[in-house]
LOPAZA-29026 format. One record per residue: x, y, z of N, C-alpha, C, O in turn. Coordinates in steps of 0.001 Angstrom, whole numbers, plus 500000, padded with zeros to 6 digits. Layout:
N
XYZXYZXYZXYZ
...
***
This chain:
219
159308038074193008160342037675193754159619036674194543158475036846194963
160461035417194768160424034094195315160416034436196732161231035275197117
159584033884197589159801033784199310160232032444199723160371031666198780
160505031927201011160667031006201347160077031007202605160215032045203252
159369029974203176158956029641204228159444028500205036159136027403204570
160068028491206036160712027558206809159471026805207846158927027421208762
159109025112207427158069025038208339158847023542209060159546022738208444
158534023503210276158948022352211182158003021610212046157548021954213137
157800020581211397156558019604212521157414018818213353158497018316213049
156707018763214603157452017905216006156404016676216530156689015841217388
155250016769215872154432015497216161154703014335215669154996014082214501
154594013486216710154982012258216321153749011412215727153931010216215501
152558011972215480151488011881214570151545012123213319151797013312213125
151397011400212184151141012004210950149659011925210408149352012443209335
148831011305211139147377011476210834146812011646212334147054010950213320
145872012942212193145011013570213650145874014192214469145590014262215665
147119014775213962147650015964214680147092017229214428147060017721213300
146570017872215619146207018922215531146930020035215217146443020977214591
148529019980215768149465020854215244149953020844213935150546021845213532
149776019718213084149958019387211739148832020386211121149181021363210459
147574020115211349146360020443210429146420021909210970146388022637209978
146485022581211987146457024107212031147753024810211347147707025920210817
148938023984211439149663024643210448149436024539209071149917025371208302
148641023450208618148618023106207029147645024439206718147717025014205632
146563024951207972145609025880207405146360027498207048146145028288206129
147360027552208285148419028649207835149118028930207074149293030090206700
149837027714206545150652027514205398149751027981204143150059028891203373
148499027137204072147775027043202849147453028735202735147562029241201619
147064029582203876146656030460203385147739031600202942147537032610202267
148636031249203379150258032128202790149942031552200924149480032268200036
150339030189200802150480029935199520149284030141198509149475030201197294
148169030235199032146858030475198186147000031975197559146491032324196494
147910032921198552147960033993197987149339034944197916149433036171197961
150320033966197794151355034595197555152361033619196749152848032528197043
152476034473195588153289033330194698154580034399193900154607035602193639
155532033301193702155989032041194164156385031869195669157231032614196164
155911031110196228156626030891197681156897029117197648156197028190197240
158236029177198274158796027886198512158419027613199997157985028450200789
158663026282200237158261025605201584159225024756201706159380023872200863
160185024910202981161203024032202926160663023361204427160397024105205371
160543021919204519160070021198205537161439020443206231162458019962205735
161026020561207390161665019550208533160686018900209378159848019472210075
160859017707209261159792016661210065160559016066211022161073014956210884
160677016892212170161749016032213264160954014996214088161431014275214965
159663015030213673158594014285214500158641012969213739158576011972214458
158739012767212453158689011608211683160180010986211440160456009788211384
161122012151211302162648012150211087163669012715212251164509013586212025
163501012189213324164245012734214553165911012886214367166658012027213898
166202013924214757167634014107214740168523013293215500168021013051216598
169612012791215354170232011904216359170747012818217547171446013797217286
170421012517218790170725013204219778172372013596220003172752014639220535
173172012627219529174616012713219923175283013888218946176464014212219071
174446014458218012175072015633217192175002016631217919175961017382217746
174241016990218704174267018158219641175797018168220450176561019130220378
176053017090221122177281016920221935178535017559221380179271018441221822
178551016617219937179693016734219021179883018250218627180919018905218750
178788018630218178178737020080217844179136021090218688179797022086218395
178638020728219875178598021766221181180468021419221430181060022451221747
180973020728221373182286020724221780183327021090220689184492021457220845
182653020909219594183596021206218383183483022866218496184172023405217629
182864023686219252182714025145219235183756025556220279183901026773220388
184494024797221053185668024802222041186855024324221587187934024518222147
186646023551220340188063023065219898188631023526218508188002023693217463
190059023702218764190561024600217414189925023557216100189677022359216234
189777024232215041189335023167213818190213022349213645189687021248213485
191839022270213563192213021776213390192471020512214244193062019518213819
191933020661215576191977019760216486190817018902216467190933017798216998
189751019217215960188408018630215762188601017101215356189502016704214618
187540016233215994187646014629215397186875014730214264186508015856213925
186485013554213464185936013288212493184228013421212921183461013882212076
183819013084213975182674013149214388182289014514214915181068014652214984
183037015617215328182865016904215518182671017492214265181603018069214065
183587017441213316183523018167211910182033017928211346181359018835210858
181552016435211488180667015711210782179278016824211535178689017621210804
178993016716212769178064017376213580178152018762212957177188019227212348
179247019403213096178950021086212560178498021300211193177974022332210775
178773020116210454178369020289208889176712020167209069175990020944208445
176198019248209871175150019036210018174022020272210692172902020620210318
174759020655211662174111021993212483174235023386211177173342024200210942
175273023332210658175175024334209447174331024080208342173968025001207611
173975022851208151172906022710207120171345023016207709170581023606206945
170919022673208886169934022665209532169804024340209786168680024841209745
171017025202210056171019026693210303170479027258209036169613028131209099
170993026760207709170912027367206577169434027425206264169028028325205528
168528026457206810167145026292206405166318027176206935165305027525206329
166701027744208359166333028801209082166593030084208563165747030957208368
168214030182208274168446031445207868168090032013206605168089033218206351
167808031152205883167470031288204467165940031682204411165550032195203362
165121031509205343163585031515205037163300033197205420163901033956206181
162291033366204670161493034815204904160520034832206280160196035809206954
160231033682206430159126033255207649159403032027208188159964031260207406
159119031491209595158973030400210114157599029957210673156826030724211247
157346028491210422156097028171211165156705026644212036157266025646211585
156420026905213014157102025846213722155762025243214723155062025892215500
155696023690214370154446023226214741154791022295215653155281021246215233
154598022497217139155358021547218196154232021404219339153930022395220004
153575020076219572152598019690220492153324019647221799154516019340221821
152599019970222996153230019397224412153002017758224541152030017033224328
154241017538224951154512015885225519154693015792226815155636016371227357
153761015005227534154276014867228953154609016249229805155502016202230650
154041017211229624153698018442230087155418019303229894155835020189230641
155983018855228975157380019371228535157260019807226799156299019751226032
158622020234226602158749020488225361159152019148224501159851018324225092
158778018882223207159035017744222406160420017400222647161250018301222531
160816016181222980162107015945222769162880016075221116164067016206220818
162016016005220512162814016186218948162596017601218388163144017820217307
161871018615218955162163019943219091163367020384219532164211021032218913
163387019879220938164315020501221987165998020070221040166927020814220725
165807018634220832167340018321220083167534019406218758168534020083218519
166436019356218091166483020394216751167156021607217362168335021726217031
166604022672218299166961023803218394168314023799219234169128024720219161
168479022667220046169782022525220825171080022597219428172118023258219454
170598021715218325171715021423217349171845022648216648172993022974216342
170780023500216285171198024270215158171501025740216161171763026846215688
171408025470217373171940026564218240173375026708218468173920027715218921
174018025478218070175654025652218078176255026112216828177474026135216654
175099026602215659175878027207214856175976028753215182175001029290215706
177102029486214897177238030895215462176045031675214788175854032789215275
175317031352213896174315032453213336173338032391214104172531033320214117
173161031152215021171717031378215476171990030852217348171153030372218112
173343031150217594173763031006219275173469031876220064172651032593219488
173658032250221079173391033328221982173940034468221755175148034549221534
173190035456221772173799036914221237173858037276219896174211038415219589
173508036315218924173441036394217679172107037208217357171120037220218091
172238037926216075170935038630215395170573038466214524169749039246214045
171022037301213821170497036810212410169022036900212134168539037320211082
168271036411213308166850036501212792165903037576213648164717037452213955
166744038581213908165698039356214938164684040084213882165051040522212792
163632040128214278162588040756213595161641040161212528160680040725212004
162249038510212239161688037944211387160675037267211934160763036735213041
159614037232211186157961036705211236157992035407211586158634034699210810
157438034802212629157428033460212735156117033010213744155549033807214491
155809031763213625154488031566214012154931029948214716155487029045214092
154470029907216295154568028717217107153127028154217078152186028772217576
153017027139216565151634026398216440151860025084217799152585024089217785
151165025458218596151052024341219713149665023812220394148632024481220362
149755022676220943148510021878221070148888021151222703149877020574223155
147619021510223227147574020465224623146653019733224707145607020178224234
146605018309225332145512017423225149144766018117226213143598018209225838
144937018672227439143631018893228501143581020479228377143670021144227345
143433020874229550143295022306229687144155022953230956143920022533232090
145030023854230768146081024278231451145919025670232023146892026005232698
144820026699231927144408027709231926144445028115233285144548027169234066
144395029139233749144265029775235204142811029002235798141724028952235222
143163028459237067141858027940237597141720026495237425140952025804238095
142537026038236448142181024672236207143121023709237018144078024216237603
142902022284237095143631021626237931145175021343237617146038020991238422
145291021558236400146954021630235912147174022974235411147771023113234343
146730024043236106147334025188235758148784025028236305149050024442237354
149960025789235232151377025732235568151823024264234908153044024148234801
151087023199234479151835022301234297152581022085232645153254021127232265
152195023309231879152806023390230655153960023926230949153867024960231611
155345023473230604156352023570230838156992023898229638158192024172229601
156151023884228499156627023830227029156525025243226762157541025937226812
155339025763226468155033026963225615156062027910226462156967028335225743
156120028261227574156889029414228146158191029275227524158586030363227106
159149028139227275160404028017227223160683028272225774161654028939225416
159639027621224763159662027897223464159645029748223170160456030389222502
158593030195223824158462031581223889159840032504224086160233033485223456
160400031796225200161807032237225476162829032562224759163452033623224796
163089031240223803164148030823223236163759031385221773164710031668221045
162527031563221300162443031618219748162272033166219822163019033818219093
161302033900220683161445035258220839162393035974221377162810036962220772
162934035594222671163921036587223093165119036212222897165922037118222673
165612034851222911166954034388222383167366034887220996168377035531220714
166375034459220172166418034421218497166010035836217994166465036392216995
165093036316218838164450038000218418163600037826217237163474038650216331
163000036629217327161918036487216269160750037186216698160615037373217907
159546037765215592158523038756215673157725037375215912157248036914214875
157503036663217030156599035272217235155080035506217451154740036232218385
154357035067216831153044034705217140152570033621217420152595032817216488
152000033162218650151493031926218828150169031543218754149270032223219248
149947030295218057148404030022217890148422028401219070149179027441218927
147491028544220013147604027445220910146155027076220806145220027855220623
146093025498220980144810025040221204144705023940222282145645023196222561
143784023905222724143707022934224277142519021834223991141723021765223055
142678021088225029141432020141224993141528019320223727140480019086223126
142689018853223254142565017891222175142315016598222025141970015982221017
142573016132223420142020014777223579140837014485223992140596013320224309
139871015456224076138578015319224717137685014377223469136645013789223765
138170014354222309137294013533221638137204012009221756136202011317221571
138621011553222148139095010208222517139063009822223992139258008628224216
138867010563224961138699010495226283137629010670227083137165011787227313
137063009369227662135843009487228117135662010493229547134679011190229800
136501010393230110136385011379231245136423012897230860136145013754231699
136771013210229583136537014656228737135453014739227978135255015735227283
134566013648228014133539013928226987132459015114227390131719015363226439
132236015766228359131814017040228584132514018641228168132048019780228117
133485018206227985134519019265227111134306019111225704134614020012224924
133834018101225351133944017904223597133438019530222784134087020087221898
132289019969223312131406021020222469132787022216222599133202022820221611
133308022379223866134447023456223978135612023134223151136090024098222553
136224021906222968136936021455222222136953021605220872138001021873220286
135800021447220245135599021909219211135173023309218676135088023503217464
134881024370219672135122025638219465136674026217219507137054027122218762
137568025521220550138948026009220532139645025559219266140501026263218730
139236024266218745139947024107217380139660025014216174140448025512215370
138150025107216271137648026176215120138226027609215228138402028315214235
138514028004216516138969029241216764140624029177216196141082030023215428
141330028126216676142596028040216183143007027987214649144082028391214205
141767027308213765142011027483212590141768028612211821142424028878210814
140661029434212337140257030832212039141713031767212016142163032393211056
142326031635213493143589032186213726144571032274212606145171033267212194
144624030837212128145954030367211479145381031186209968146134031770209188
144188031080209841144114031647208471144257033219208189144759033721207183
143605034016209504144148035231209459145306035400209410145720036215208586
146334034630210347147725034992210650148352034974209140149181035818208799
147889033945208264148686033554206931148389034785206368149345035411205911
146877035459206268146768036446205473147785037566205728148500038079204867
147747037878207062148561039100207571150255038725206959150881039532206272
150672037687207269151918037169206693152150037679205243153169038212204804
151009037408204605151237037706203132151524038868202724152324039227201860
150532039704203675150813041188203323152091041691203739152805042448203080
152346041189204950153901041648205468155069041374204272156041042105204079
154735040125203504156017039824202985156171040759201623157158041283201107
154637040736201233154768041460199843154980043090200317155572043749199462
154707043610201169155182044911201573156798045146201889157211046303201968
157623044120202052158573044193202441159539043565200844160756043397200769
158769043394200026159525042924198948160207044309198080160913044128197087
***
């Protein structure tokens, strides 16, 4: 039985991206031990969605089909195609970094657009209980007692919409201090940063193996 993994990447970096690298580790752990498995990829960091699609698709939801504009019909079709990728997947991997203390605009646009599809809108139960992994990274430290405690305005929001709105069985892999290697003022944190990154890759391997067992048992 073939399984399908949906993977979304939101990093604007193709090389040196921590979220891409950790998600690669998780994906590899699944693909190495679960055959056959297809991966449907959506790279909104490299190929962002047109922000105007969301408005057109959202207003189309309040417009009788026969009265919709061509732009609204096209936006609804885009949203449906994006939603298909999610709905048809057995599990989701979402690799989304923290940008400017908030949610990646590319991920937010994607979420807004797919949420206009009735299968993924508020109150929908299409994804309830489906396994999903949020891989996120932060350049600095945002934990309790740090100068920027509470400045991460992305992870909490993503947990809310993915786990509470969509009902996904969500696990989060977080990596901090990712800019220590290239920031002179953070040089004293580089050893800690290396340890945190290694822990994230280890967690990704373990979660990937757990997902393999889960998908096998559900077959």
